[in-house]
C-alpha positions in Angstrom: -33.8 14.8 2.3 -36.2 12.3 2.8 -34.5 9.6 1.4 -31.1 10.4 3.5 -33.4 10.4 6.6 -34.3 6.5 6.1 -31.3 4.9 6.7 -30.6 6.6 9.5 -33.5 6.2 11.3 -33.0 2.0 10.7 -29.5 2.6 11.8 -30.6 4.0 14.9 -33.6 1.1 15.4 -30.8 -1.7 14.5 -28.7 0.1 17.6 -31.6 0.6 20.0 -32.5 -3.0 19.4 -29.6 -4.7 20.0 -29.1 -2.3 23.3 -32.3 -4.0 24.2 -31.5 -7.5 23.2 -28.1 -7.1 25.5 -30.2 -5.9 28.5 -32.6 -8.5 27.8 -29.7 -11.2 27.7 -27.7 -9.5 30.7 -31.0 -10.0 33.1 -31.7 -13.0 32.0 -27.9 -14.1 33.0 -27.6 -12.3 35.9 -31.2 -14.0 37.1 -29.6 -17.7 36.1 -26.3 -17.1 37.8 -27.9 -16.1 41.2 -30.4 -19.0 40.8 -27.6 -21.4 40.3 -26.0 -19.8 43.5 -28.7 -20.3 45.7 -29.0 -24.0 44.5 -25.6 -24.1 45.4 -25.6 -22.4 48.6 -28.7 -24.9 49.7 -26.6 -27.7 48.6 -23.3 -27.0 50.3 -25.8 -26.1 53.7 -27.2 -29.0 52.6 -23.4 -31.2 52.3 -21.9 -28.6 55.3 -18.5 -29.6 56.9 -18.9 -31.6 60.4 -20.2 -29.9 63.7 -17.8 -30.1 66.9 -17.9 -33.2 68.2 -20.2 -32.4 71.4 -23.0 -31.5 69.3 -23.3 -35.2 68.3 -25.4 -37.2 70.4 -25.3 -40.6 68.5 -27.7 -43.0 67.3 -28.7 -44.7 70.5 -30.6 -41.4 71.7 -32.2 -41.4 68.4 -33.4 -44.3 69.0 -35.3 -43.2 71.8 -38.0 -41.4 69.6 -37.3 -43.5 66.3 -37.4 -47.1 67.5 -39.2 -48.4 64.6 -36.5 -46.6 62.4 -33.4 -48.0 64.5 -34.9 -51.3 64.1 -35.1 -51.2 60.6 -31.6 -49.5 60.1 -30.3 -52.0 62.7 -30.7 -54.3 59.5 -29.0 -52.4 56.8 -25.0 -51.9 55.3 -24.9 -48.3 56.8 -25.6 -49.6 60.6 -22.6 -51.5 60.7 -20.2 -48.3 60.4 -22.0 -47.3 63.8 -19.6 -50.4 65.0 -16.8 -48.8 64.2 -15.5 -47.1 67.0 -12.1 -45.6 65.3 -14.2 -43.7 63.1 -15.6 -40.3 64.3 -19.7 -40.2 65.2 -19.9 -37.2 62.6 -19.4 -40.6 60.0 -21.8 -43.1 61.2 -25.3 -43.8 62.6 -28.3 -41.5 62.0 -26.3 -38.2 62.2 -24.0 -38.7 59.6 -26.7 -38.1 57.1 -29.1 -35.9 59.0 -26.6 -34.0 60.9 -25.6 -33.3 64.5 -28.7 -33.7 66.7 -28.3 -32.3 70.3 -30.1 -29.0 69.2 -32.9 -31.3 67.8 -32.8 -33.0 71.1 -32.8 -30.2 73.0 -35.7 -28.7 71.3 -37.6 -31.2 72.2 -37.9 -32.9 68.5 -37.8 -29.4 66.8 -37.5 -30.4 63.1 -35.9 -27.0 62.0 -33.2 -27.9 64.1 -32.1 -31.1 62.0 -31.6 -32.3 58.6 -35.0 -33.6 57.2 -34.7 -35.1 53.4 -38.7 -34.1 52.9 -37.5 -30.4 52.6 -34.1 -31.0 50.2 -34.0 -31.3 46.4 -33.2 -34.3 44.5 -29.6 -33.2 44.2 -29.7 -32.1 47.4 -30.1 -35.6 49.0 -28.3 -36.9 46.3 -24.9 -34.4 47.7 -25.6 -35.8 50.7 -24.9 -39.6 50.0 -21.9 -39.0 47.6 -20.0 -36.9 50.7 -19.3 -41.3 51.7 -20.0 -42.8 47.8 -18.4 -40.2 45.7 -15.3 -42.0 44.3 -16.2 -45.4 45.4 -16.7 -48.5 43.5 -18.8 -47.2 40.4 -20.4 -44.2 42.0 -17.4 -41.5 40.2 -19.6 -40.3 37.0 -23.2 -40.3 38.8 -23.4 -36.7 38.1 -22.5 -37.3 34.6 -25.5 -39.4 34.4 -29.1 -39.4 33.5 -30.8 -40.1 36.8 -28.7 -37.1 38.2 -30.0 -34.9 35.1 -33.5 -35.8 35.5 -33.7 -35.1 39.2 -33.7 -39.1 40.3 -32.4 -39.2 43.7 -30.5 -41.8 45.4 -33.7 -42.6 47.8 -35.9 -43.1 45.1 -34.1 -46.5 44.4 -32.4 -46.8 48.1 -33.8 -47.1 51.7 -31.0 -46.2 53.8 -33.7 -47.4 56.8 -34.6 -50.4 55.6 -37.6 -51.3 56.0 -36.2 -55.1 55.0 -32.7 -56.3 54.4 -32.7 -56.2 50.4 -29.1 -56.2 47.9 -27.6 -52.6 48.2 -30.3 -51.3 50.4 -32.8 -51.3 47.4 -36.3 -50.5 47.7 -37.2 -53.3 45.7 -36.3 -56.4 43.5 -34.2 -55.6 40.0 -36.1 -55.6 37.6 -39.3 -54.4 39.2 -37.3 -51.4 40.8 -36.3 -50.3 37.0 -39.4 -51.1 35.4 -41.4 -48.4 37.8 -40.0 -45.7 36.0 -39.0 -47.6 32.6 -42.2 -49.4 32.1 -41.7 -49.3 27.6 -38.8 -52.1 28.5 -40.9 -54.1 30.4 -42.8 -54.9 27.3 -39.7 -55.4 25.1 -38.8 -57.9 27.6 -42.1 -59.6 27.3 -41.7 -60.9 23.5 -41.3 -64.5 22.7 -36.9 -63.5 22.4 -35.5 -61.9 25.2 -32.9 -61.6 27.7 -33.8 -63.8 30.7 -34.0 -60.7 32.8 -37.9 -61.5 33.9 -36.8 -64.7 35.0 -34.1 -63.5 37.2 -30.9 -65.4 35.2 -29.6 -61.4 34.6 -30.7 -58.1 35.8 -30.8 -54.4 34.2 -27.5 -53.8 36.3 -25.2 -56.1 34.5 -25.3 -54.1 31.7 -26.3 -50.4 32.4 -24.4 -48.5 35.2 -27.2 -46.9 37.5 -25.5 -44.3 38.8 -24.1 -42.9 35.7 -20.9 -43.0 33.2 -19.5 -41.5 29.7 -21.8 -44.4 27.4 -25.1 -44.0 25.6 -27.8 -45.6 28.4 -25.3 -45.5 30.7 -24.2 -49.1 29.4 -21.3 -50.9 30.9 -18.1 -51.4 28.9 -16.6 -55.0 28.1 -13.0 -54.9 28.3 -11.2 -54.1 24.6 -14.9 -53.6 23.1 -17.5 -50.9 22.9 -20.6 -52.7 24.3 -21.4 -54.8 27.1 -22.6 -57.6 25.1 -19.4 -59.1 24.8 -19.5 -59.8 28.5 -21.6 -62.8 27.8 -21.0 -63.2 24.1 -17.2 -63.4 24.0 -16.9 -65.3 20.9 -18.0 -62.7 19.1 -15.4 -60.0 20.3 -12.1 -61.0 18.3 -10.1 -59.0 17.4 -10.6 -60.5 13.7 -8.1 -60.6 10.6 -10.9 -60.1 9.1 -13.8 -57.7 10.7 -17.4 -56.9 9.6 -18.0 -53.1 10.1 -20.9 -52.6 11.7 -19.7 -54.4 14.3 -17.3 -52.3 15.3 -18.6 -49.0 13.8 -22.7 -49.3 15.4 -22.1 -52.5 17.8 -24.1 -54.9 18.1 -27.8 -52.9 18.2 -27.7 -52.2 14.1 -28.5 -56.0 13.9 -29.8 -57.1 17.6 -32.8 -55.5 19.8 -30.9 -55.7 23.2 -33.9 -56.5 25.4 -36.6 -58.3 23.3 -37.9 -59.0 19.9 -41.0 -61.1 17.7 -37.6 -62.8 16.0 -35.0 -65.3 16.8 -31.5 -64.4 18.0 -33.1 -60.7 18.6 -32.8 -59.9 15.3 -34.4 -56.7 14.0 -36.4 -58.2 11.1 -37.6 -61.9 10.6 -35.6 -62.6 8.0 -31.4 -62.9 8.3 -31.3 -61.3 5.0 -33.4 -58.5 5.6 -30.7 -57.0 7.9 -27.5 -57.7 5.0 -29.5 -56.2 2.2 -30.2 -52.9 4.3 -26.2 -52.5 3.6 -25.5 -54.9 0.8 -27.4 -53.8 -2.1 -27.3 -51.7 -5.3 -28.6 -48.2 -4.4 -25.3 -46.2 -3.4 -23.4 -47.7 -0.3 -20.7 -48.2 0.8 -20.9 -51.9 1.9 -19.5 -54.3 -0.7 -22.8 -54.9 -3.5 -24.3 -58.3 -3.5 -23.3 -60.5 -5.9 -25.2 -60.7 -9.1 -25.7 -64.5 -8.8 -27.4 -64.0 -5.1 -30.6 -64.9 -6.6 -33.0 -63.7 -3.5 -36.0 -65.2 -5.4 -33.8 -68.5 -5.1 -34.5 -70.3 -1.4 -30.6 -71.3 -1.6 -29.7 -67.6 -1.2 -32.1 -66.3 1.0 -30.2 -67.3 4.2 -27.0 -65.6 3.9 -25.4 -66.7 7.1 -26.2 -70.5 6.1 -22.5 -69.7 3.8 -21.4 -66.6 5.5 -21.4 -68.3 8.8 -19.0 -66.6 10.5 -20.4 -63.3 10.4 -19.5 -61.1 13.2 -15.7 -62.1 12.2 -13.2 -64.1 10.9 -9.5 -64.8 10.7 -9.5 -66.7 7.9 -12.1 -65.8 5.3 -12.7 -62.0 4.1 -16.1 -63.3 3.0 -16.8 -64.9 6.4 -17.4 -68.2 4.9 -15.6 -70.1 7.9 
């Protein structure tokens, strides 16, 4: 009799455990849903539709108390919008971002009567910017990007007020601005062989889209290729009659370090053959094995590209001889 009760108790225990787990999952789900709704409500409040026109006082009124900010603002691209007489007052000047200012002015500068960005979360700040910039130029995929996911708001990189006229209203010049967060890349650009970013010949944004995208590391795509490298290295793009598989499957970075390297041509290994032998060996590989007469102890066979000169692809030779 005792033996018969044990399975029943075990079954009851399993059922009760399942109910408890379901209850916990449900409570967690409701809490998450509530927090999401709260966040959405705050964001909606931060980006609410324009108030009636008589609630807006114009940028000149803001200048009365905020003259220094206004003078810096005059140097920016945003200020040019105030000169468009056919634009709504809610879409230009200080109030296009901070909201209608009449209650703020009537309240003697009461900060609770106007949108102050110090009180907004990073995503809420970006939502304000995206009211105008969403769907324009390269901002379409901002919410798919790493900056959005990691709570980096627009004003971390851009200064909407100035204080000095810079390209794209950036708070600093590239690459110094990018290095302020991506410090590990600064050391790579200090290597003997590197792309000329520190020298000013290139910018980080030439290869990466800081406003998001579908690609890994937010790289920009070159036409007809899977990497941004082809914008400059067009001769490596093809299409070729005889393709080198790694270029199509894994891209340039399988052999090259794009930011910097201790090796010429930004290679990952200090000898070309070391790269080739990672695929072309006699140990389980889909790549063609290295022929037996390629004696690696002989100097003549130690630089693969001496013979296989068209290693990125060839139109006339399947072994990339020419």
